[in-house]
C-alpha positions as CSV (number, residue, x, y, z in Angstrom):
1,M,0.0,0.0,0.0
2,R,1.4,3.4,-1.0
3,A,1.8,6.2,1.6
4,S,-0.6,8.4,-0.4
5,E,-3.3,5.8,-0.2
6,I,-2.8,5.5,3.5
7,R,-2.9,9.3,4.0
8,D,-6.3,9.3,2.3
9,L,-7.8,7.0,4.9
10,P,-9.2,8.2,8.2
11,T,-7.3,7.3,11.4
12,S,-9.8,4.7,12.5
13,D,-9.4,2.8,9.2
14,I,-5.6,2.9,9.5
15,L,-5.8,1.5,13.0
16,N,-8.1,-1.3,11.8
17,K,-5.7,-2.1,9.0
18,L,-2.8,-2.2,11.5
19,D,-4.7,-4.6,13.7
20,A,-5.4,-6.9,10.7
21,S,-1.7,-6.6,9.6
22,R,-0.5,-7.7,13.0
23,R,-2.7,-10.8,12.8
24,E,-1.5,-11.4,9.2
25,M,2.1,-11.0,10.3
26,W,1.6,-13.6,13.1
27,N,0.2,-16.0,10.5
28,L,3.1,-15.4,8.1
29,R,5.7,-16.0,10.8
30,I,4.1,-19.2,11.8
31,A,3.9,-20.3,8.2
32,F,7.6,-19.3,7.7
33,H,8.8,-21.3,10.7
34,T,6.7,-24.3,9.6
35,N,8.1,-24.1,6.1
36,T,4.7,-23.6,4.5
37,L,5.2,-20.0,3.4
38,E,5.4,-19.9,-0.4
39,D,6.8,-16.3,-0.6
40,P,9.0,-15.2,2.3
41,N,9.1,-11.7,0.7
42,Q,5.5,-11.2,2.0
43,I,6.8,-10.7,5.5
44,R,9.1,-7.9,4.4
45,L,6.4,-6.2,2.4
46,L,3.9,-6.4,5.2
47,R,6.5,-5.1,7.7
48,K,7.1,-2.1,5.4
49,D,3.4,-1.4,5.0
50,M,3.0,-1.5,8.8
51,A,5.9,1.0,9.2
52,R,4.2,3.3,6.7
53,M,1.0,3.2,8.7
54,F,2.8,3.9,11.9
55,T,4.7,6.8,10.3
56,I,1.5,8.4,9.0
57,L,-0.2,8.0,12.4
58,R,2.8,9.7,14.1
59,E,2.7,12.5,11.5
60,R,-1.0,13.1,12.4
61,E,-0.2,13.0,16.1
62,L,2.6,15.6,15.7
63,A,0.4,17.8,13.5
64,T,-2.3,17.8,16.1
65,A,0.1,18.6,18.9
66,H,1.6,21.4,16.8
67,L,-1.9,22.9,16.2
68,L,-2.7,22.7,19.9
69,A,0.5,24.4,20.8
70,E,-0.2,27.2,18.3
71,D,-3.7,27.6,19.6
72,A,-2.4,27.8,23.2
73,A,0.2,30.4,22.1
74,L,-2.4,32.5,20.4
75,A,-4.6,32.3,23.5
76,V,-1.8,33.4,25.7
77,Q,-1.0,36.3,23.4
78,S,-4.6,37.4,23.2
79,E,-4.9,37.3,27.0
80,S,-1.7,39.2,27.5
81,K,-2.5,42.0,25.1
82,P,-5.4,43.4,27.2
83,Q,-3.2,43.2,30.3
84,Q,-0.4,45.0,28.5
85,A,-2.8,47.7,27.4
86,V,-4.0,48.2,31.0
87,S,-0.4,48.2,32.3
88,Q,0.6,50.8,29.7
89,A,-2.4,53.0,30.4
90,A,-1.7,52.8,34.1
91,A,2.0,53.8,33.5
92,T,0.8,56.7,31.4
93,V,-1.5,57.9,34.1
94,N,1.2,57.6,36.7
95,E,3.6,59.6,34.5
96,E,1.0,62.3,34.0
97,E,0.3,62.4,37.8
98,K,4.0,62.7,38.5
99,G,4.4,65.5,36.0
100,A,1.4,67.3,37.5
101,D,2.7,67.0,41.0
102,H,6.1,68.4,40.0
103,G,4.6,71.3,38.1
104,E,2.7,72.8,41.0
């Protein structure tokens, strides 16, 4: 299975395919050790397909984590901007009061 085909699948389907691949791998290994496996290359191909599926799942996991981190950073920035505005306004008022006190 090609990586582009796997990327088109929803995560739940990929997980189901991984589960089926694990069972198939088990059966292939048993067949290999009992010398009934016709094509030993099947094990290699299945292992690579499984690795592709794991890689794509990990990509999705990292993408989700990255988006959550960006959302958290934006939330922090949006919360700090009103606080900064209030702090700057208070500093301006304090400076004006100090200037008025010294001018009298």
